[in-house]
C-alpha positions, 0 to 999 in steps of 0.5 A, a space after each residue: 376491477 380486472 378492467 381497471 388493472 388492465 388499464 393500469 398495466 397498459 398505462 404503465 407499459 406506455 409510460 415505460 415505452 415513452 421513457 425508453 423512446 424519449 430523446 436523449 440529451 447530449 451533455 458536454 463537459 469541459 475537458 478536465 484540466 490536469 494540475 501540474 505535477 508536484 515539484 518532487 525532490 530529485 531523490 523522491 520516486 513515486 513508488 511506495 516501496 523499493 528493494 535492491 540488492 543492498 536495502 529496502 526503502 519505503 517512501 512517503 508523501 504527506 500534505 499539511 499546513 506546515 512543513 514540520 507536520 508534512 515531513 513528520 506525516 510523510 515519515 510515518 507513511 514511509 515507515 508503513 510503506 517500508 514495513 508493508 513492502 518487506 512484509 509482502 516479500 516475506 509473505 511471498 517467500 512463505 508461500 513459496 516455502 509452503 508450495 514446496 511442501 513445508 507445512 510448518 510455515 502454514 501453522 498459526 504460531 509461525 504466521 503470528 511470529 512472522 507477522 510480528 517480526 515483519 512489523 518491527 521493520 518499520 521501527 528499525 528503518 532510518 530516514 535517509 532523505 526528507 524535504 518539504 515543498 510549499 505548493 499553493 499554501 500547503 506543504 508537501 513532505 517527502 521522506 525515504 526510510 531505508 533498512 539494509 537487507 542485513 539489518 532487516 534480516 537481524 530484525 526478523 531473526 529477533 522476532 523468532 527468538 522464541 523458536 529458532 527452528 522457525 527462523 532456520 526455515 526462513 533463514 534458509 530461503 532466498 529472501 535475503 539473497 
């Protein structure tokens, strides 16, 4: 029994050694061809979110079999990108306030109100540009949705109607400067 076990271990070791020493086969792949960049409208940027001193802008792109669906889906994506971008800026502001000693911004009720107020941003943005480009039998829709900083501030303020003290904390921050 012990001899059989030793033989099996010896054969396993030899098999592993042979596999490890076997010649490797080189594989060659043809270089991937890079598809040409889509024909973006001149106003479209590839970033999902932009902010400047006057406004916040969400950009969206979608593919569909018809132009109207492509534009509709691109608008939905642009609205989500707008809300996400503003929410990230608001969260950075909240974290800064917390790091500077304001513990109110870490309370669950403040966080819930802040998240709900931020989510309302996507419904308040307005479509600035939209276009559909036919490419290889499909349509690519491109849309930008924009909200001014003052309208974003008003939308967030409305989300804090139930607790104006919370709003004052955020209003006194540098978020809208």
